N, CA, C and O of each residue as an XYZ file, in Angstrom:
428
protein
N      32.890     14.337     -6.168
C      32.720     14.107     -7.584
C      31.243     14.240     -7.950
O      30.682     13.324     -8.551
N      30.632     15.301     -7.621
C      29.224     15.476     -7.964
C      28.390     15.757     -6.736
O      28.654     16.698     -5.987
N      27.386     14.934     -6.541
C      26.433     15.146     -5.450
C      27.046     14.772     -4.103
O      27.838     13.836     -3.994
N      26.664     15.513     -3.110
C      27.116     15.218     -1.746
C      26.297     14.054     -1.191
O      25.219     13.757     -1.705
N      26.799     13.397     -0.150
C      26.020     12.302      0.455
C      24.632     12.746      0.924
O      23.665     11.993      0.807
N      24.540     13.951      1.446
C      23.237     14.455      1.880
C      22.269     14.621      0.718
O      21.077     14.337      0.842
N      22.787     15.078     -0.401
C      21.958     15.263     -1.597
C      21.479     13.910     -2.133
O      20.322     13.770     -2.530
N      22.362     12.930     -2.142
C      21.983     11.589     -2.609
C      20.917     10.996     -1.694
O      19.951     10.395     -2.164
N      21.095     11.166     -0.401
C      20.111     10.647      0.549
C      18.761     11.329      0.344
O      17.719     10.675      0.388
N      18.779     12.622      0.123
C      17.548     13.370     -0.108
C      16.836     12.888     -1.376
O      15.610     12.769     -1.392
N      17.593     12.613     -2.425
C      17.004     12.123     -3.676
C      16.300     10.787     -3.447
O      15.174     10.589     -3.903
N      16.961      9.877     -2.743
C      16.359      8.568     -2.481
C      15.116      8.688     -1.604
O      14.128      7.990     -1.828
N      15.161      9.561     -0.617
C      14.003      9.730      0.267
C      12.830     10.347     -0.494
O      11.684      9.946     -0.295
N      13.106     11.308     -1.352
C      12.029     11.912     -2.144
C      11.412     10.881     -3.083
O      10.190     10.813     -3.217
N      12.249     10.083     -3.729
C      11.724      9.036     -4.615
C      10.866      8.040     -3.831
O       9.789      7.651     -4.284
N      11.340      7.636     -2.669
C      10.568      6.713     -1.835
C       9.262      7.325     -1.368
O       8.240      6.644     -1.299
N       9.295      8.611     -1.047
C       8.078      9.289     -0.596
C       7.052      9.380     -1.721
O       5.859      9.178     -1.494
N       7.508      9.681     -2.920
C       6.587      9.770     -4.061
C       5.942      8.412     -4.324
O       4.731      8.321     -4.522
N       6.749      7.369     -4.325
C       6.212      6.023     -4.541
C       5.270      5.637     -3.403
O       4.218      5.046     -3.644
N       5.638      5.967     -2.165
C       4.796      5.653     -1.015
C       3.465      6.375     -1.045
O       2.431      5.782     -0.738
N       3.476      7.644     -1.409
C       2.229      8.411     -1.489
C       1.339      7.851     -2.595
O       0.138      7.669     -2.397
N       1.926      7.579     -3.754
C       1.144      7.017     -4.857
C       0.544      5.666     -4.467
O      -0.634      5.412     -4.719
N       1.341      4.816     -3.861
C       0.849      3.504     -3.440
C      -0.221      3.598     -2.371
O      -1.201      2.854     -2.400
N      -0.040      4.505     -1.432
C      -1.029      4.679     -0.369
C      -2.351      5.202     -0.923
O      -3.418      4.714     -0.552
N      -2.282      6.184     -1.800
C      -3.513      6.722     -2.392
C      -4.226      5.679     -3.249
O      -5.452      5.570     -3.211
N      -3.462      4.917     -4.017
C      -4.060      3.871     -4.847
C      -4.698      2.788     -3.977
O      -5.824      2.363     -4.231
N      -3.979      2.351     -2.961
C      -4.511      1.329     -2.063
C      -5.729      1.800     -1.296
O      -6.671      1.035     -1.089
N      -5.716      3.050     -0.874
C      -6.868      3.600     -0.159
C      -8.091      3.659     -1.068
O      -9.192      3.286     -0.662
N      -7.897      4.122     -2.286
C      -9.022      4.202     -3.230
C      -9.584      2.816     -3.538
O     -10.800      2.626     -3.549
N      -8.706      1.855     -3.786
C      -9.181      0.495     -4.071
C      -9.842     -0.132     -2.846
O     -10.826     -0.860     -2.978
N      -9.314      0.143     -1.669
C      -9.913     -0.382     -0.443
C     -11.295      0.189     -0.180
O     -12.209     -0.539      0.209
N     -11.450      1.485     -0.391
C     -12.766      2.113     -0.209
C     -13.755      1.560     -1.225
O     -14.892      1.232     -0.884
N     -13.318      1.458     -2.471
C     -14.189      0.898     -3.508
C     -14.602     -0.532     -3.156
O     -15.769     -0.897     -3.296
N     -13.654     -1.329     -2.705
C     -13.958     -2.710     -2.338
C     -14.900     -2.805     -1.150
O     -15.813     -3.630     -1.139
N     -14.679     -1.960     -0.148
C     -15.530     -1.999      1.044
C     -16.963     -1.577      0.727
O     -17.912     -2.116      1.295
N     -17.113     -0.625     -0.168
C     -18.455     -0.154     -0.510
C     -19.201     -1.116     -1.436
O     -20.429     -1.080     -1.500
N     -18.477     -1.969     -2.147
C     -19.106     -2.842     -3.140
C     -18.957     -4.330     -2.849
O     -19.228     -5.147     -3.730
N     -18.541     -4.708     -1.655
C     -18.276     -6.116     -1.366
C     -19.548     -6.969     -1.421
O     -19.505     -8.098     -1.911
N     -20.658     -6.458     -0.937
C     -21.899     -7.247     -0.953
C     -22.347     -7.535     -2.377
O     -22.737     -8.657     -2.698
N     -22.289     -6.522     -3.223
C     -22.662     -6.719     -4.625
C     -21.721     -7.670     -5.336
O     -22.152     -8.474     -6.163
N     -20.433     -7.584     -5.018
C     -19.461     -8.475     -5.642
C     -19.687     -9.921     -5.217
O     -19.616    -10.831     -6.043
N     -19.955    -10.134     -3.942
C     -20.203    -11.495     -3.451
C     -21.474    -12.055     -4.084
O     -21.515    -13.226     -4.462
N     -22.506    -11.230     -4.200
C     -23.749    -11.683     -4.850
C     -23.490    -12.068     -6.300
O     -23.977    -13.095     -6.773
N     -22.729    -11.248     -6.997
C     -22.390    -11.552     -8.394
C     -21.575    -12.842     -8.486
O     -21.822    -13.676     -9.357
N     -20.612    -13.000     -7.592
C     -19.763    -14.190     -7.606
C     -20.575    -15.450     -7.306
O     -20.369    -16.491     -7.928
N     -21.497    -15.348     -6.352
C     -22.349    -16.497     -6.030
C     -23.222    -16.891     -7.217
O     -23.387    -18.077     -7.503
N     -23.777    -15.902     -7.905
C     -24.623    -16.230     -9.056
C     -23.787    -16.737    -10.231
O     -24.241    -17.597    -10.986
N     -22.584    -16.219    -10.389
C     -21.724    -16.668    -11.486
C     -21.242    -18.098    -11.270
O     -21.135    -18.871    -12.223
N     -20.953    -18.451    -10.022
C     -20.456    -19.794     -9.728
C     -21.568    -20.778     -9.390
O     -21.346    -21.989     -9.373
N     -22.762    -20.261     -9.121
C     -23.875    -21.131     -8.763
C     -23.713    -21.758     -7.392
O     -24.213    -22.856     -7.145
N     -23.027    -21.079     -6.511
C     -22.779    -21.592     -5.168
C     -22.967    -20.465     -4.164
O     -22.469    -19.358     -4.366
N     -23.681    -20.745     -3.087
C     -23.890    -19.738     -2.056
C     -22.836    -19.928     -0.969
O     -22.777    -20.977     -0.327
N     -22.012    -18.910     -0.770
C     -20.915    -18.996      0.188
C     -21.387    -18.910      1.630
O     -20.899    -19.645      2.488
N     -22.323    -18.028      1.899
C     -22.818    -17.832      3.264
C     -24.277    -18.270      3.333
O     -25.189    -17.444      3.308
N     -24.474    -19.542      3.419
C     -25.825    -20.088      3.465
C     -26.470    -19.758      4.808
O     -25.857    -19.948      5.859
N     -27.712    -19.264      4.772
C     -28.410    -18.844      5.990
C     -28.710    -20.020      6.915
O     -28.825    -19.824      8.125
N     -28.839    -21.225      6.387
C     -29.121    -22.367      7.252
C     -27.864    -22.909      7.935
O     -27.966    -23.754      8.824
N     -26.689    -22.439      7.537
C     -25.439    -22.876      8.158
C     -24.844    -21.778      9.041
O     -24.361    -22.051     10.140
N     -24.883    -20.547      8.560
C     -24.263    -19.422      9.263
C     -25.327    -18.499      9.848
O     -26.485    -18.526      9.433
N     -24.921    -17.691     10.808
C     -25.841    -16.731     11.418
C     -26.184    -15.588     10.466
O     -27.238    -14.966     10.592
N     -25.302    -15.316      9.526
C     -25.548    -14.248      8.557
C     -25.500    -14.829      7.154
O     -24.798    -15.807      6.899
N     -26.249    -14.221      6.251
C     -26.266    -14.714      4.874
C     -25.636    -13.711      3.910
O     -25.771    -13.848      2.694
N     -24.956    -12.715      4.442
C     -24.289    -11.716      3.610
C     -22.992    -11.302      4.299
O     -22.782    -11.596      5.476
N     -22.142    -10.628      3.568
C     -20.870    -10.163      4.111
C     -21.004     -8.682      4.451
O     -21.014     -7.842      3.551
N     -21.107     -8.352      5.732
C     -21.299     -6.947      6.101
C     -19.998     -6.154      5.953
O     -18.904     -6.673      6.178
N     -20.145     -4.912      5.576
C     -18.998     -4.026      5.454
C     -19.427     -2.629      5.865
O     -20.369     -2.063      5.310
N     -18.728     -2.085      6.837
C     -19.041     -0.740      7.308
C     -17.773      0.097      7.205
O     -16.803     -0.141      7.924
N     -17.785      1.063      6.322
C     -16.635      1.929      6.100
C     -16.645      3.055      7.126
O     -17.629      3.782      7.256
N     -15.535      3.190      7.855
C     -15.428      4.250      8.854
C     -14.218      5.113      8.530
O     -13.122      4.607      8.293
N     -14.433      6.409      8.525
C     -13.388      7.356      8.158
C     -12.159      7.213      9.054
O     -11.030      7.283      8.569
N     -12.364      7.018     10.331
C     -11.244      6.890     11.258
C     -10.364      5.689     10.899
O      -9.137      5.786     10.949
N     -10.973      4.573     10.543
C     -10.207      3.394     10.146
C      -9.408      3.654      8.871
O      -8.242      3.273      8.767
N     -10.046      4.303      7.912
C      -9.371      4.611      6.649
C      -8.169      5.509      6.903
O      -7.094      5.277      6.350
N      -8.341      6.529      7.732
C      -7.247      7.458      8.015
C      -6.104      6.786      8.774
O      -4.935      7.038      8.480
N      -6.428      5.944      9.736
C      -5.388      5.266     10.516
C      -4.590      4.313      9.632
O      -3.360      4.318      9.666
N      -5.278      3.503      8.846
C      -4.590      2.532      7.992
C      -3.782      3.232      6.908
O      -2.651      2.835      6.627
N      -4.344      4.264      6.301
C      -3.614      5.004      5.269
C      -2.392      5.698      5.862
O      -1.317      5.693      5.263
N      -2.559      6.287      7.024
C      -1.428      6.942      7.689
C      -0.335      5.961      8.062
O       0.850      6.258      7.914
N      -0.730      4.794      8.545
C       0.260      3.771      8.898
C       0.994      3.275      7.654
O       2.207      3.070      7.690
N       0.274      3.085      6.572
C       0.914      2.650      5.325
C       1.891      3.682      4.801
O       2.982      3.338      4.346
N       1.508      4.936      4.863
C       2.394      6.008      4.414
C       3.623      6.114      5.314
O       4.740      6.278      4.824
N       3.420      6.022      6.615
C       4.547      6.093      7.551
C       5.520      4.937      7.332
O       6.735      5.136      7.354
N       4.997      3.737      7.121
C       5.883      2.588      6.886
C       6.659      2.736      5.587
O       7.834      2.375      5.519
N       6.013      3.261      4.561
C       6.728      3.437      3.297
C       7.823      4.492      3.433
O       8.894      4.349      2.843
N       7.569      5.540      4.196
C       8.595      6.559      4.404
C       9.740      6.025      5.261
O      10.908      6.302      4.985
N       9.410      5.266      6.289
C      10.463      4.675      7.120
C      11.304      3.669      6.336
O      12.503      3.527      6.577
N      10.672      2.983      5.406
C      11.387      1.979      4.618
C      12.374      2.606      3.638
O      13.233      1.900      3.109
N      12.278      3.889      3.383
C      13.212      4.540      2.461
C      14.485      5.015      3.153
O      15.483      5.285      2.485
N      14.465      5.121      4.460
C      15.594      5.740      5.159
C      16.865      4.900      5.055
O      17.918      5.434      4.706
N      16.797      3.620      5.342
C      18.007      2.793      5.318
C      18.615      2.686      3.916
O      19.822      2.878      3.776
N      17.829      2.387      2.869
C      18.439      2.363      1.533
C      19.020      3.717      1.122
O      20.049      3.772      0.449
N      18.372      4.795      1.520
C      18.895      6.126      1.197
C      20.218      6.360      1.914
O      21.155      6.909      1.334
N      20.293      5.954      3.147
C      21.527      6.112      3.918
C      22.654      5.283      3.302
O      23.783      5.754      3.169
N      22.330      4.028      2.923
C      23.345      3.165      2.303
C      23.816      3.742      0.968
O      25.011      3.723      0.672
N      22.895      4.247      0.172
C      23.262      4.815     -1.127
C      24.132      6.052     -0.962
O      25.010      6.307     -1.785
N      23.899      6.812      0.083
C      24.694      8.022      0.289
C      26.115      7.703      0.739
O      26.993      8.561      0.646
N      26.358      6.506      1.217
C      27.685      6.108      1.698
C      28.537      5.432      0.626
O      29.726      5.197      0.845
N      27.955      5.118     -0.518
C      28.691      4.427     -1.582
C      29.552      5.433     -2.344
O      29.080      6.495     -2.749
N      30.807      5.079     -2.527
C      31.703      5.909     -3.327
C      31.394      5.685     -4.807
O      31.195      4.542     -5.219
N      31.350      6.750     -5.619
C      31.003      6.589     -7.039
C      31.930      5.632     -7.783
O      31.465      4.827     -8.590
N      33.214      5.706     -7.527
C      34.151      4.821     -8.224
C      33.902      3.362     -7.840
O      34.012      2.471     -8.682
N      33.575      3.122     -6.596
C      33.292      1.759     -6.133
C      32.014      1.220     -6.774
O      31.948      0.049     -7.148
N      31.010      2.069     -6.897
C      29.741      1.646     -7.495
C      29.908      1.332     -8.975
O      29.261      0.423     -9.495
N      30.769      2.077     -9.654
C      30.960      1.876    -11.089
C      31.946      0.760    -11.412
O      32.028      0.328    -12.561
N      32.678      0.296    -10.442
C      33.695     -0.725    -10.674
C      33.105     -2.003    -11.258
O      33.726     -2.626    -12.119
N      31.942     -2.396    -10.816
C      31.358     -3.671    -11.237
C      30.340     -3.508    -12.363
O      29.630     -4.458    -12.694
N      30.262     -2.347    -12.941
C      29.325     -2.116    -14.051
C      29.935     -2.530    -15.361
O      29.295     -2.410    -16.405
C-alpha cells in the first residue's frame, strides 16, 4: 500500500543522518568557539561576579588553560556523527515493520 519497508527504512535513516550531521556540525562549531574563548569568558565572569574562581594563592594555576587540537576535534566529531547514525538504525527498522493499517488504527 505505498512505500516498501526498505524505502521507509531509508527515509528514516536519511532523516536521522541529516539531523545528526546538523547537530554534529553545530556542536563542533560551538565547541571550537568555546575552547578558543574560555579564558576570556572566565575573566569576564569573574569580573561580573566579583569573585575569582582560580585564585593563585590556592591553586597552582590562576587561569583555565585550553588547547585546541585538530585530532581531538576530528575524533569527537566523528564519534558523535557515528553515534547519531547508529541511533537511527533501530527506529528505522521498527518503522519499516509497522503495517500502515495498524499504525492508523489508533489515530
